[in-house]
FIGU-98779 format. One record per atom (N, C-alpha, C, CB): residue in three letters; residue number from 1; x negated, y negated, z. Coordinates in Angstrom, 2 decimals. Glycine has a CB too. Example, Ala and Ser with C-alpha at 12.3 -4.5 7.8 and 13.67 -1.06 7.14 Angstrom:
  aa   i       X       Y       Z
 ALA   1  -13.19    5.69    7.80
 ALA   1  -12.30    4.50    7.80
 ALA   1  -13.20    3.30    7.80
 ALA   1  -11.31    4.47    9.05
 SER   2  -12.85    2.25    7.08
 SER   2  -13.67    1.06    7.14
 SER   2  -12.90   -0.03    7.87
 SER   2  -14.08    0.60    5.72
//
This chain:
  aa   i       X       Y       Z
 MET   1  -20.95  -10.07  -25.92
 MET   1  -20.88   -8.74  -26.62
 MET   1  -19.67   -8.74  -27.70
 MET   1  -20.67   -7.53  -25.51
 LEU   2  -20.13   -8.33  -28.87
 LEU   2  -19.19   -8.41  -29.92
 LEU   2  -18.41   -7.13  -30.21
 LEU   2  -19.89   -8.82  -31.10
 GLY   3  -18.98   -6.04  -29.89
 GLY   3  -18.39   -4.72  -30.10
 GLY   3  -19.31   -3.72  -29.68
 GLY   3  -18.01   -4.48  -31.49
 ILE   4  -18.76   -2.47  -29.45
 ILE   4  -19.57   -1.34  -29.09
 ILE   4  -19.04   -0.10  -29.70
 ILE   4  -19.65   -1.19  -27.64
 GLU   5  -19.88    0.98  -29.75
 GLU   5  -19.46    2.29  -30.02
 GLU   5  -18.99    3.02  -28.82
 GLU   5  -20.50    3.01  -30.64
 THR   6  -18.36    4.04  -28.77
 THR   6  -17.81    4.78  -27.65
 THR   6  -18.99    5.03  -26.76
 THR   6  -17.09    6.13  -28.08
 PRO   7  -18.96    4.52  -25.49
 PRO   7  -19.96    4.66  -24.57
 PRO   7  -20.07    6.11  -24.10
 PRO   7  -19.73    3.74  -23.45
 THR   8  -21.23    6.68  -23.76
 THR   8  -21.49    7.96  -23.18
 THR   8  -22.06    7.81  -21.79
 THR   8  -22.42    8.76  -24.06
 ARG   9  -22.24    8.97  -21.16
 ARG   9  -22.81    9.08  -19.91
 ARG   9  -24.20    8.70  -19.95
 ARG   9  -22.65   10.38  -19.38
 ILE  10  -24.76    8.59  -21.06
 ILE  10  -26.18    8.31  -21.04
 ILE  10  -26.55    6.93  -21.87
 ILE  10  -26.94    9.58  -21.65
 LEU  11  -25.62    6.49  -22.77
 LEU  11  -26.05    5.23  -23.32
 LEU  11  -24.75    4.42  -23.81
 LEU  11  -27.09    5.49  -24.52
 ILE  12  -24.93    3.19  -24.08
 ILE  12  -24.08    2.30  -24.63
 ILE  12  -24.82    1.52  -25.79
 ILE  12  -23.55    1.41  -23.54
 ASP  13  -24.11    1.48  -26.97
 ASP  13  -24.66    0.75  -28.06
 ASP  13  -23.68   -0.18  -28.69
 ASP  13  -25.18    1.67  -29.05
 GLY  14  -24.14   -1.34  -29.14
 GLY  14  -23.22   -2.23  -29.72
 GLY  14  -23.95   -3.46  -30.39
 GLY  14  -22.24   -2.67  -28.64
 TYR  15  -23.25   -4.53  -30.42
 TYR  15  -23.72   -5.77  -31.04
 TYR  15  -23.29   -6.96  -30.17
 TYR  15  -23.16   -5.91  -32.50
 LEU  16  -24.40   -7.93  -30.28
 LEU  16  -24.37   -9.23  -29.72
 LEU  16  -24.62  -10.42  -30.62
 LEU  16  -25.28   -9.27  -28.71
 ARG  17  -24.15  -11.52  -30.17
 ARG  17  -24.62  -12.78  -30.79
 ARG  17  -25.37  -13.49  -29.86
 ARG  17  -23.54  -13.64  -31.31
 ILE  18  -26.70  -13.76  -30.05
 ILE  18  -27.54  -14.70  -29.17
 ILE  18  -28.08  -15.69  -30.07
 ILE  18  -28.71  -13.99  -28.37
 GLY  19  -27.51  -16.87  -29.68
 GLY  19  -27.85  -18.13  -30.46
 GLY  19  -27.47  -17.99  -31.98
 GLY  19  -29.44  -18.46  -30.34
 LYS  20  -28.49  -18.04  -32.81
 LYS  20  -28.16  -18.00  -34.20
 LYS  20  -28.45  -16.69  -34.85
 LYS  20  -28.86  -19.04  -34.90
 GLU  21  -28.49  -15.59  -33.98
 GLU  21  -28.74  -14.25  -34.50
 GLU  21  -27.66  -13.33  -34.02
 GLU  21  -30.12  -13.74  -34.08
 TYR  22  -27.38  -12.36  -34.93
 TYR  22  -26.62  -11.13  -34.52
 TYR  22  -27.66  -10.11  -34.24
 TYR  22  -25.58  -10.61  -35.65
 LYS  23  -27.52   -9.38  -33.09
 LYS  23  -28.43   -8.34  -32.72
 LYS  23  -27.64   -7.14  -32.42
 LYS  23  -29.31   -8.72  -31.55
 SER  24  -28.28   -5.87  -32.51
 SER  24  -27.83   -4.67  -32.04
 SER  24  -28.50   -4.36  -30.76
 SER  24  -28.02   -3.62  -33.02
 PHE  25  -27.94   -3.53  -29.87
 PHE  25  -28.50   -3.22  -28.54
 PHE  25  -28.20   -1.72  -28.26
 PHE  25  -27.87   -4.17  -27.39
 VAL  26  -29.08   -1.14  -27.51
 VAL  26  -28.80    0.21  -26.93
 VAL  26  -29.29    0.09  -25.45
 VAL  26  -29.58    1.45  -27.77
 SER  27  -28.38    0.31  -24.56
 SER  27  -28.49    0.33  -23.09
 SER  27  -28.52    1.71  -22.62
 SER  27  -27.37   -0.42  -22.42
 LYS  28  -29.44    2.29  -22.04
 LYS  28  -29.57    3.67  -21.53
 LYS  28  -29.44    3.76  -20.12
 LYS  28  -30.82    4.27  -21.90
 PHE  29  -28.87    4.87  -19.68
 PHE  29  -28.59    5.09  -18.24
 PHE  29  -29.94    5.12  -17.39
 PHE  29  -27.80    6.47  -18.06
 ASP  30  -31.04    5.42  -18.17
 ASP  30  -32.30    5.47  -17.34
 ASP  30  -32.96    4.03  -17.20
 ASP  30  -33.36    6.49  -18.00
 GLY  31  -32.23    2.98  -17.68
 GLY  31  -32.72    1.63  -17.58
 GLY  31  -33.34    1.07  -18.75
 GLY  31  -33.62    1.54  -16.56
 VAL  32  -33.58    1.87  -19.76
 VAL  32  -34.15    1.34  -21.02
 VAL  32  -33.18    0.57  -21.77
 VAL  32  -34.67    2.43  -21.89
 VAL  33  -33.57   -0.65  -22.22
 VAL  33  -32.67   -1.45  -23.06
 VAL  33  -33.54   -1.82  -24.32
 VAL  33  -32.10   -2.79  -22.26
 GLU  34  -32.93   -1.64  -25.48
 GLU  34  -33.55   -2.02  -26.60
 GLU  34  -32.72   -3.00  -27.47
 GLU  34  -33.90   -0.85  -27.30
 VAL  35  -33.22   -4.08  -27.91
 VAL  35  -32.42   -5.07  -28.71
 VAL  35  -33.22   -5.35  -29.99
 VAL  35  -32.14   -6.45  -27.89
 LYS  36  -32.49   -5.25  -31.02
 LYS  36  -33.06   -5.59  -32.34
 LYS  36  -32.27   -6.65  -33.16
 LYS  36  -33.16   -4.34  -33.16
 LYS  37  -32.98   -7.44  -33.86
 LYS  37  -32.19   -8.47  -34.81
 LYS  37  -31.60   -7.70  -35.96
 LYS  37  -33.19   -9.67  -35.44
 VAL  38  -30.29   -8.08  -36.12
 VAL  38  -29.60   -7.49  -37.33
 VAL  38  -29.70   -8.51  -38.48
 VAL  38  -28.04   -7.14  -37.03
 ALA  39  -29.25   -9.79  -38.19
 ALA  39  -29.20  -10.70  -39.22
 ALA  39  -29.08  -12.12  -38.58
 ALA  39  -28.03  -10.36  -40.17
 ASN  40  -29.33  -13.22  -39.35
 ASN  40  -28.95  -14.50  -38.91
 ASN  40  -27.50  -14.77  -39.18
 ASN  40  -29.78  -15.52  -39.53
 VAL  41  -26.81  -15.48  -38.22
 VAL  41  -25.48  -15.84  -38.24
 VAL  41  -25.24  -16.54  -39.54
 VAL  41  -25.12  -16.68  -37.06
 SER  42  -26.16  -17.30  -40.01
 SER  42  -25.89  -18.11  -41.25
 SER  42  -25.82  -17.25  -42.49
 SER  42  -26.99  -19.18  -41.45
 ASP  43  -26.25  -15.98  -42.35
 ASP  43  -26.13  -14.97  -43.48
 ASP  43  -24.78  -14.67  -43.78
 ASP  43  -26.82  -13.69  -43.19
 TYR  44  -23.82  -14.94  -42.86
 TYR  44  -22.36  -14.56  -43.07
 TYR  44  -21.50  -15.83  -43.15
 TYR  44  -21.83  -13.61  -41.87
 SER  45  -20.41  -15.81  -43.88
 SER  45  -19.52  -17.02  -43.92
 SER  45  -18.72  -17.06  -42.55
 SER  45  -18.48  -16.97  -45.22
 SER  46  -18.46  -16.02  -41.83
 SER  46  -17.74  -16.09  -40.66
 SER  46  -18.03  -14.81  -39.82
 SER  46  -16.26  -16.26  -40.97
 TYR  47  -17.62  -14.80  -38.58
 TYR  47  -17.61  -13.64  -37.73
 TYR  47  -16.79  -12.47  -38.36
 TYR  47  -17.04  -14.03  -36.36
 ASP  48  -15.72  -12.74  -38.94
 ASP  48  -14.89  -11.70  -39.64
 ASP  48  -15.81  -11.06  -40.76
 ASP  48  -13.50  -12.37  -40.30
 HIS  49  -16.51  -11.89  -41.49
 HIS  49  -17.36  -11.45  -42.63
 HIS  49  -18.54  -10.42  -42.07
 HIS  49  -18.03  -12.80  -43.37
 PHE  50  -19.10  -10.84  -40.93
 PHE  50  -20.12   -9.93  -40.33
 PHE  50  -19.41   -8.68  -39.90
 PHE  50  -20.86  -10.59  -39.09
 VAL  51  -18.33   -8.66  -39.28
 VAL  51  -17.62   -7.52  -38.74
 VAL  51  -17.26   -6.59  -39.98
 VAL  51  -16.30   -7.99  -37.91
 GLY  52  -16.80   -7.14  -41.05
 GLY  52  -16.38   -6.37  -42.27
 GLY  52  -17.55   -5.65  -42.84
 GLY  52  -15.76   -7.30  -43.36
 VAL  53  -18.72   -6.27  -42.85
 VAL  53  -19.97   -5.74  -43.47
 VAL  53  -20.48   -4.78  -42.65
 VAL  53  -21.00   -6.75  -43.73
 ILE  54  -20.72   -5.00  -41.34
 ILE  54  -21.27   -4.01  -40.35
 ILE  54  -20.27   -2.75  -40.28
 ILE  54  -21.45   -4.73  -38.84
 GLY  55  -18.98   -3.11  -40.25
 GLY  55  -18.00   -1.98  -40.21
 GLY  55  -18.05   -0.96  -41.21
 GLY  55  -16.73   -2.47  -40.26
 LYS  56  -18.49   -1.41  -42.53
 LYS  56  -18.61   -0.52  -43.71
 LYS  56  -19.82    0.44  -43.34
 LYS  56  -18.89   -1.40  -45.14
 PHE  57  -20.90   -0.05  -42.71
 PHE  57  -21.98    0.81  -42.48
 PHE  57  -22.00    1.50  -41.22
 PHE  57  -23.12    0.14  -42.61
 ASN  58  -21.26    1.01  -40.26
 ASN  58  -21.04    1.70  -39.00
 ASN  58  -19.62    1.63  -38.51
 ASN  58  -21.93    1.15  -37.96
 PRO  59  -18.79    2.61  -39.13
 PRO  59  -17.40    2.49  -38.78
 PRO  59  -16.88    2.92  -37.37
 PRO  59  -16.71    3.22  -39.74
 TRP  60  -17.93    3.34  -36.57
 TRP  60  -17.63    3.74  -35.22
 TRP  60  -17.52    2.61  -34.17
 TRP  60  -18.64    4.68  -34.79
 VAL  61  -18.01    1.48  -34.72
 VAL  61  -17.92    0.30  -33.71
 VAL  61  -16.64   -0.29  -33.68
 VAL  61  -18.89   -0.81  -34.00
 VAL  62  -16.26   -0.57  -32.31
 VAL  62  -14.94   -1.23  -32.10
 VAL  62  -15.39   -2.82  -31.87
 VAL  62  -14.06   -0.51  -30.71
 PHE  63  -15.09   -3.71  -32.78
 PHE  63  -15.41   -5.06  -32.64
 PHE  63  -14.25   -5.73  -31.94
 PHE  63  -15.71   -5.68  -33.97
 LEU  64  -14.40   -6.72  -31.25
 LEU  64  -13.52   -7.58  -30.53
 LEU  64  -13.05   -8.79  -31.30
 LEU  64  -14.18   -8.00  -29.32
 LYS  65  -11.85   -9.19  -31.17
 LYS  65  -11.34  -10.50  -31.79
 LYS  65  -12.25  -11.62  -31.14
 LYS  65   -9.67  -10.77  -31.47
 GLU  66  -12.31  -11.56  -29.84
 GLU  66  -13.13  -12.53  -29.14
 GLU  66  -14.22  -11.98  -28.32
 GLU  66  -12.32  -13.33  -28.30
 PRO  67  -15.34  -12.54  -28.60
 PRO  67  -16.58  -11.84  -27.85
 PRO  67  -16.52  -12.03  -26.33
 PRO  67  -18.02  -12.46  -28.36
 VAL  68  -17.10  -10.95  -25.62
 VAL  68  -17.14  -10.87  -24.14
 VAL  68  -18.50  -11.45  -23.73
 VAL  68  -16.95   -9.34  -23.60
 LYS  69  -18.56  -12.33  -22.88
 LYS  69  -19.84  -12.84  -22.42
 LYS  69  -20.38  -11.90  -21.35
 LYS  69  -19.72  -14.29  -21.88
 VAL  70  -21.55  -11.43  -21.52
 VAL  70  -22.18  -10.59  -20.53
 VAL  70  -23.51  -11.18  -19.91
 VAL  70  -22.46   -9.24  -21.16
 GLU  71  -23.79  -10.90  -18.76
 GLU  71  -24.77  -11.51  -18.00
 GLU  71  -26.10  -10.60  -18.11
 GLU  71  -24.26  -11.70  -16.52
 SER  72  -25.91   -9.34  -18.39
 SER  72  -27.05   -8.39  -18.46
 SER  72  -26.61   -7.29  -19.48
 SER  72  -27.40   -7.75  -16.99
 LEU  73  -27.67   -6.61  -19.87
 LEU  73  -27.45   -5.38  -20.66
 LEU  73  -27.74   -4.10  -20.01
 LEU  73  -28.23   -5.43  -21.83
 GLU  74  -27.82   -4.18  -18.69
 GLU  74  -28.09   -2.98  -17.94
 GLU  74  -26.78   -2.10  -17.99
 GLU  74  -28.52   -3.33  -16.44
 TYR  75  -27.09   -0.75  -18.18
 TYR  75  -25.97    0.24  -18.31
 TYR  75  -24.89    0.13  -17.33
 TYR  75  -26.49    1.58  -18.24
 ASP  76  -25.20    0.12  -16.04
 ASP  76  -24.19    0.12  -15.04
 ASP  76  -23.34   -1.14  -15.12
 ASP  76  -24.80    0.25  -13.68
 TYR  77  -23.97   -2.28  -15.33
 TYR  77  -23.11   -3.55  -15.49
 TYR  77  -22.30   -3.47  -16.73
 TYR  77  -23.98   -4.85  -15.56
 LEU  78  -22.81   -2.95  -17.89
 LEU  78  -21.98   -2.90  -18.99
 LEU  78  -20.84   -1.97  -18.84
 LEU  78  -22.73   -2.57  -20.11
 MET  79  -21.01   -0.89  -18.04
 MET  79  -19.94    0.05  -17.98
 MET  79  -18.85   -0.65  -17.08
 MET  79  -20.43    1.49  -17.39
 GLU  80  -19.10   -1.39  -16.20
 GLU  80  -18.17   -2.15  -15.31
 GLU  80  -17.33   -3.16  -16.24
 GLU  80  -19.03   -2.97  -14.11
 VAL  81  -18.02   -3.84  -17.13
 VAL  81  -17.46   -4.72  -18.01
 VAL  81  -16.45   -3.98  -18.90
 VAL  81  -18.52   -5.38  -18.78
 ILE  82  -16.94   -2.87  -19.53
 ILE  82  -16.05   -2.06  -20.37
 ILE  82  -14.87   -1.53  -19.66
 ILE  82  -16.79   -0.94  -20.96
 LYS  83  -15.04   -0.98  -18.38
 LYS  83  -13.95   -0.41  -17.65
 LYS  83  -12.88   -1.50  -17.31
 LYS  83  -14.49    0.27  -16.38
 GLY  84  -13.26   -2.69  -17.16
 GLY  84  -12.40   -3.85  -16.84
 GLY  84  -11.78   -4.52  -18.04
 GLY  84  -13.19   -4.85  -16.09
 HIS  85  -12.26   -4.06  -19.18
 HIS  85  -11.80   -4.92  -20.47
 HIS  85  -10.53   -4.14  -21.03
 HIS  85  -13.10   -5.03  -21.74
 PRO  86   -9.41   -4.80  -21.37
 PRO  86   -8.16   -4.22  -21.83
 PRO  86   -8.35   -3.40  -23.17
 PRO  86   -7.11   -5.36  -22.02
 VAL  87   -9.32   -3.71  -23.96
 VAL  87   -9.60   -3.06  -25.29
 VAL  87  -10.66   -2.02  -25.09
 VAL  87  -10.06   -4.10  -26.38
 LEU  88  -11.79   -2.45  -24.59
 LEU  88  -12.95   -1.50  -24.50
 LEU  88  -12.77   -0.35  -23.52
 LEU  88  -14.19   -2.24  -24.11
 SER  89  -12.02   -0.61  -22.56
 SER  89  -11.66    0.52  -21.60
 SER  89  -10.86    1.62  -22.19
 SER  89  -10.90    0.01  -20.43
 LYS  90  -10.22    1.46  -23.39
 LYS  90   -9.64    2.56  -24.05
 LYS  90  -10.28    3.24  -25.16
 LYS  90   -8.52    2.19  -24.47
 ILE  91  -11.60    2.92  -25.32
 ILE  91  -12.41    3.64  -26.41
 ILE  91  -13.27    4.73  -25.73
 ILE  91  -13.38    2.59  -27.24
//
């Protein structure tokens, strides 16, 4: 997980890197998970470049300096990851 917007009681949305692609995701409390390709990693010169570009279009996302590995995109699991993370738990 690269970053998220402020989580709510009904959904968490954010960004991932899966292989050679950056993706956006929405994880809903009711179990629905949507994942969409945003871009190829090779479209950007670096992770910082990706963050800078996406941040201009979506300034509500908090991106992490170091990605967090997640095993699932289920809402409850992600909330536990967020609560236990020193940065994400503060948003």
